C-alpha positions in Angstrom: 10.0 12.8 -3.3 9.0 12.0 -0.3 10.9 14.8 1.5 9.5 17.2 -0.8 5.7 16.0 0.0 5.8 16.2 3.8 6.3 20.0 3.6 3.2 20.4 1.3 1.3 18.5 3.6 2.3 20.1 6.8 1.3 23.5 5.3 -2.0 22.1 3.7 -2.9 20.7 7.5 -1.8 24.4 8.9 -4.0 26.3 6.6 -6.8 24.4 7.0 -6.9 24.0 10.5 -6.7 27.5 11.3 -10.0 27.9 9.5 -13.3 28.3 11.3 -15.0 26.0 9.6 -12.2 23.0 10.3 -12.0 20.4 12.6 -9.3 17.9 12.9 -9.1 14.3 13.9 -7.5 10.8 14.0 -8.6 8.1 11.8 -7.2 4.3 11.3 -7.9 2.0 8.8 -7.1 -1.7 7.9 -7.0 -2.8 3.8 -8.1 -5.7 2.2 -4.9 -5.3 0.7 -3.2 -6.3 4.2 -2.3 -2.4 4.8 -3.0 -0.3 8.0 -3.1 3.6 7.9 -3.2 6.2 10.1 -5.1 9.5 8.9 -5.1 12.8 10.1 -8.6 14.0 9.0 -9.6 17.8 8.3 -13.2 18.4 8.2 -13.9 21.7 6.2 -17.9 22.2 6.0 -18.8 19.1 3.3 -14.9 18.0 2.4 -12.7 16.2 4.0 -9.4 16.3 3.8 -6.9 13.2 4.8 -3.2 13.2 4.7 -2.0 9.3 5.5 0.5 7.1 6.0 0.3 3.6 5.1 2.3 0.5 5.9 1.8 -3.4 4.6 4.2 -6.4 5.6 3.2 -9.6 3.6 5.2 -12.6 4.1 4.1 -16.3 2.2 5.6 -19.7 2.4 4.6 -22.7 0.2 6.4 -26.3 0.4 5.4 -28.7 -2.3 6.9 -31.9 -3.9 8.9 -30.5 -6.6 8.9 -26.6 -5.4 9.2 -24.5 -2.5 8.8 -20.9 -2.3 9.5 -17.8 0.5 8.8 -14.2 -0.2 8.6 -10.9 1.8 7.0 -8.3 0.7 7.0 -4.1 2.6 5.3 -1.2 1.1 5.1 2.5 2.5 2.7 4.9 1.5 2.4 9.0 2.0 -0.2 10.9 0.6 -3.4 12.8 0.6 -6.8 12.3 0.3 -9.6 14.8 -0.9 -13.7 13.7 -0.1 -16.5 15.3 -0.8 -19.4 14.3 1.7 -23.3 13.7 1.5 -26.0 12.6 3.5 -28.1 9.5 2.8 -30.2 9.4 6.2 -29.8 10.7 9.4 -26.3 10.0 10.7 -25.7 8.0 7.8 -23.1 9.5 4.7 -21.7 8.7 1.6 -18.5 10.1 0.7 -16.4 10.0 -2.8 -13.0 11.4 -3.6 -9.4 10.6 -4.9 -6.2 9.7 -3.2 -2.7 10.6 -4.4 0.9 9.7 -2.9 4.0 8.3 -2.9 4.4 4.7 -2.9 7.8 2.9 -1.9 7.8 -1.2 -2.4 10.4 -3.6 -1.5 10.3 -7.3 -2.0 12.2 -10.5 -1.4 11.7 -13.8 -3.0 13.7 -17.0 -2.7 12.7 -20.2 -4.3 14.0 -24.2 -4.9 12.7 -26.2 -8.0 13.3 -29.9 -8.8 13.8 -32.6 -6.0 17.1 -33.0 -3.6 16.7 -36.5 -3.5 18.2 -36.9 -7.1 20.6 -34.1 -6.2 18.9 -32.3 -9.3 17.5 -28.7 -8.7 17.4 -25.1 -9.2 17.4 -22.4 -6.7 16.2 -18.9 -7.5 16.7 -15.7 -5.6 15.2 -12.1 -6.5 15.3 -8.9 -4.9 13.4 -5.9 -6.0 13.3 -1.7 -4.8 10.2 0.0 -6.2 9.1 3.4 -5.8 7.0 5.8 -7.7 3.2 7.2 -7.6 -0.2 6.0 -6.9 -3.7 7.4 -7.8 -7.0 6.2 -6.2 -10.4 7.2 -7.0 -12.8 5.8 -4.0 -16.6 6.2 -2.8 -17.8 5.0 0.9 -20.3 5.1 3.4 -19.9 5.8 6.9 -22.4 6.0 10.0 -22.0 9.5 12.3 -22.1 7.5 16.0 -21.9 11.5 16.9 -20.5 14.6 15.7 -16.7 13.3 16.7 -16.9 9.5 15.9 -17.2 7.9 12.5 -17.2 4.4 11.3 -17.2 3.4 7.8 -16.0 1.6 4.4 -14.1 2.7 1.5 -13.8 0.5 -1.9 -12.4 1.5 -5.1 -9.2 0.9 -7.2 -5.5 2.2 -6.9 -3.4 2.4 -10.0 0.4 2.1 -9.3 3.2 3.5 -11.3 6.4 2.1 -10.1 10.5 1.6 -11.2 13.3 0.4 -9.8 15.9 -2.4 -9.5 14.8 -6.1 -9.8 17.8 -8.7 -9.1 17.9 -12.3 -9.8 20.3 -14.9 -8.8 19.2 -18.5 -10.7 22.0 -21.4 -9.7 21.7 -25.1 -10.6 22.6 -28.3 -9.2 23.1 -31.5 -10.8 24.6 -34.4 -8.6 27.8 -33.7 -7.5 29.2 -31.1 -9.8 30.1 -27.8 -8.5 27.1 -25.3 -8.6 26.4 -23.2 -11.7 25.1 -19.6 -11.6 23.2 -19.2 -15.0 22.1 -16.2 -14.5 22.7 -13.4 -12.1 21.6 -9.9 -13.3 20.3 -6.4 -12.4 18.1 -4.6 -14.4 15.7 -1.7 -14.5 11.8 -2.3 -14.6 8.7 -0.2 -14.6 5.3 -1.9 -13.1 1.9 -0.1 -13.8 -1.3 -1.9 -12.6 -4.5 -1.7 -11.0 -5.5 -3.0 -7.7 -9.1 -3.3 -6.5 -9.2 -2.4 -2.3 -11.8 -2.3 0.6 -10.9 -0.6 3.6 -12.6 -0.3 7.3 -11.9 2.9 9.3 -12.6 4.9 12.1 -12.6 9.0 12.4 -12.1 10.7 15.6 -12.6 14.3 15.5 -11.4 16.5 18.9 
C-alpha cells in the first residue's frame, strides 16, 4: 500500500506546484501523541494540500513489588491532508479539513508478575505488527508572521483501522521446577480506535 501511495502523492505535488497559484514549502510538527512529522505544504488560493510523513517511538518502564513491565512501540505514517483556510483577523487564520493515510505500528512488551523471592512468578512477552489506514478530521488556527512563515496548532480526532499479527508467549516458574510455557500463540488481530490529538506546527513557504 505504501508503494502505491507514493506515486500518487508525487503526482499531486507535481500538478499543484505547476499551477501559477500554488506556493510550496516545508513544515514540521510535534503532536501530543509523541509523534514528530514533516510536511510539504502546497498552498493554492484558500486551500492547503499537505503530503506528510510522521514517526513516533515510545518506551515505557515500570518496576513495582509484584510486577515489572517494559514496552517499546514505534509507528510510521504517510498520507495527505487537505485544509481550507479562512481569515479571522489580520495575520490570524483558522483552518479545517481532513487527513487520510497509511499507518504501520510495531510494538513489544515484556513483563514479569509475582515475586522472585518465592521463585513463583510468570513472564509475558508479546509482539505486534499492525498496519492499515487512518482518517483524521482536524481544525486549527495559525498566525502568519509574514506571507512565508506560519505558526499554529491543530486539534482533532484520528480514527485508526489496523490489522496484523499478535504473538504472545507466557511462561510460569514455580520453586525449583522447570519453567512451563502455558501459552505460545500467534493470532490475527483487528484494531479500530479513535484517538484525540493536538499538534504544534511551523510552515515555511519558499
